[in-house]
C-alpha positions in Angstrom: -48.8 30.1 37.5 -49.2 33.0 36.1 -46.5 34.6 34.0 -46.7 38.2 33.3 -46.0 39.6 29.1 -44.4 42.2 29.4 -43.7 45.0 26.2 -40.9 46.1 25.8 -38.6 48.7 23.9 -35.0 48.5 23.0 -33.7 50.5 20.6 -31.6 48.0 18.4 -35.1 45.9 18.0 -38.3 47.8 15.5 -36.3 51.2 15.6 -37.4 51.3 19.9 -41.0 50.8 19.3 -42.9 48.8 21.4 -42.9 44.9 21.3 -44.1 42.0 22.8 -40.8 41.3 24.8 -38.9 38.1 23.4 -40.8 38.8 19.7 -40.0 41.2 17.0 -43.7 41.6 16.7 -45.1 45.3 17.6 -47.9 46.7 19.1 -48.2 49.1 16.6 -49.0 46.3 13.7 -50.5 44.1 16.3 -53.3 47.1 17.3 -53.6 48.3 13.6 -54.8 45.3 12.4 -57.2 45.1 15.7 -58.3 48.4 16.1 -58.0 50.0 12.6 -58.9 46.6 10.1 -61.4 45.1 11.9 -59.0 41.5 13.2 -60.0 39.5 15.3 -57.8 38.1 18.1 -58.3 34.6 16.4 -57.0 35.6 13.1 -54.2 37.9 14.5 -53.4 34.4 16.3 -53.6 32.8 13.0 -51.4 35.7 11.7 -48.5 35.1 14.4 -48.6 31.5 15.1 -45.9 31.7 17.4 -47.7 34.4 19.8 -50.1 33.1 22.3 -53.7 34.7 23.3 -52.2 36.8 26.3 -49.0 37.7 23.8 -51.9 39.4 21.8 -54.5 41.1 24.3 -51.2 42.2 26.3 -50.6 44.5 22.6 -53.9 45.5 22.5 -54.2 46.2 25.9 -50.7 48.6 25.4 -52.0 50.0 21.8 -55.1 51.5 23.7 -53.8 53.0 26.6 -51.3 54.3 24.9 -52.8 56.6 22.4 -50.0 59.5 22.2 -47.1 56.9 21.4 -49.4 54.8 18.5 -50.2 58.6 17.1 -46.6 59.5 17.3 -45.8 56.1 15.9 -48.0 56.8 13.0 -47.5 59.8 12.0 -43.2 59.1 11.7 -44.5 56.2 9.9 -46.6 58.6 7.3 -43.3 61.0 7.4 -40.9 58.4 6.1 -43.1 56.7 3.7 -43.9 60.4 2.2 -39.7 60.9 2.2 -39.3 58.0 0.7 -41.7 58.5 -1.7 -40.5 62.5 -2.2 -37.2 60.9 -2.7 -38.8 57.8 -5.5 -37.7 58.5 -9.4 -40.5 56.6 -10.0 -43.6 58.8 -11.8 -46.4 59.8 -9.6 -49.6 57.5 -9.1 -51.6 58.5 -13.0 -48.9 59.6 -14.5 -49.3 57.7 -18.3 -46.5 59.2 -20.2 -48.2 60.7 -22.3 -47.5 64.2 -22.8 
């Protein structure tokens, strides 16, 4: 029996970002680890012991097949980091308070 691994998007889980169905593991996090940080499928499976090889491969396939969406998610993530940094009362990196 062949089981199809689905990638799903629901507004109430991971803010609607694509994820492996039945999990809270996002395609974006799997793809970034593999494609930008060089993690192997085996390392991803070690990081996520509840996943199997087919689920990891489905996430990677989705990541590779939707570059515009992945770029949009990355842009959103960077904008959120900047907004949080702008709102922070913590001193900027490199500030030592000696003035």
